[in-house]
C-alpha positions in Angstrom: 80.7 78.4 81.1 79.8 75.6 78.7 81.3 75.2 75.2 80.2 73.0 72.4 82.6 70.9 70.4 82.5 73.3 67.4 83.4 76.2 69.5 86.3 74.3 71.1 87.6 73.1 67.7 87.3 76.6 66.3 89.2 77.9 69.4 92.0 75.4 68.9 92.3 76.7 65.3 92.4 80.3 66.6 95.2 79.3 68.9 97.1 77.9 66.0 96.5 81.0 64.0 97.5 83.1 67.0 100.8 81.3 67.0 101.4 81.7 63.3 99.8 85.1 62.6 103.1 86.9 63.0 104.9 84.8 60.3 103.0 86.8 57.6 104.6 90.0 58.9 107.9 88.9 60.5 111.0 86.8 59.5 111.8 83.6 61.2 113.5 83.6 64.6 116.7 82.2 62.9 116.7 85.1 60.5 116.3 87.6 63.4 119.1 85.9 65.3 121.4 86.1 62.3 120.6 89.3 60.4 119.1 91.9 62.8 122.2 94.0 63.3 120.9 97.6 63.2 118.3 99.8 65.0 116.4 100.1 61.7 116.0 96.4 61.5 114.8 96.2 65.2 112.3 99.0 64.3 111.0 96.9 61.4 110.6 93.9 63.7 108.6 96.0 66.1 106.4 97.2 63.3 105.8 93.6 62.2 104.8 92.8 65.8 102.3 95.7 65.9 100.8 94.8 62.5 100.6 91.0 63.5 99.0 91.9 66.8 96.4 94.2 65.2 95.6 91.4 62.6 95.3 88.8 65.4 93.1 91.0 67.6 90.7 91.7 64.7 90.6 88.0 63.7 90.2 86.7 67.2 87.3 89.0 68.0 85.7 88.4 64.7 85.7 84.6 65.3 84.6 85.2 68.9 81.6 87.2 67.6 80.7 84.6 65.0 80.8 81.7 67.5 79.2 83.8 70.3 81.9 82.7 72.6 85.0 84.4 74.2 87.0 81.2 73.9 88.4 81.8 70.4 89.6 85.3 71.4 91.1 84.0 74.6 93.0 81.2 72.9 94.0 83.2 69.9 95.4 86.1 71.9 97.1 83.8 74.4 98.9 82.1 71.6 99.8 85.5 70.1 101.2 86.6 73.4 103.4 83.5 73.4 104.5 84.3 69.9 105.5 87.8 70.9 107.6 86.4 73.7 109.4 84.1 71.3 110.2 87.0 68.9 111.4 89.1 71.8 113.6 86.3 72.9 115.0 86.0 69.4 115.7 89.7 69.3 117.7 89.4 72.5 120.0 87.0 70.7 120.3 89.2 67.6 123.7 90.5 66.5 122.8 94.1 67.4 122.6 93.1 71.1 125.7 90.9 71.2 129.0 92.0 72.6 131.6 92.2 69.9 134.0 89.4 70.3 137.7 89.7 69.4 139.5 86.5 68.4 
């Protein structure tokens, strides 16, 4: 499969957008690690992940259609998957999932 430079450059930008698409719908990982202390807040994080993923899928396939190449979708969705892993890792460290420590 051969790609021209414009498609590769556009795909790199899709990967960047894939990494940052979730920030429009979710708080930072520091905020998650500090303030997510209830099931309701976990539910809101999951909703943000779903909306961010739907946005990224739509954008990735739109750009892939415009460029007539699968590369933007592959790179955008790959970066999005990495972003989800980062958010899930942050959730594991959230206060709701930490054992209460008694001093």
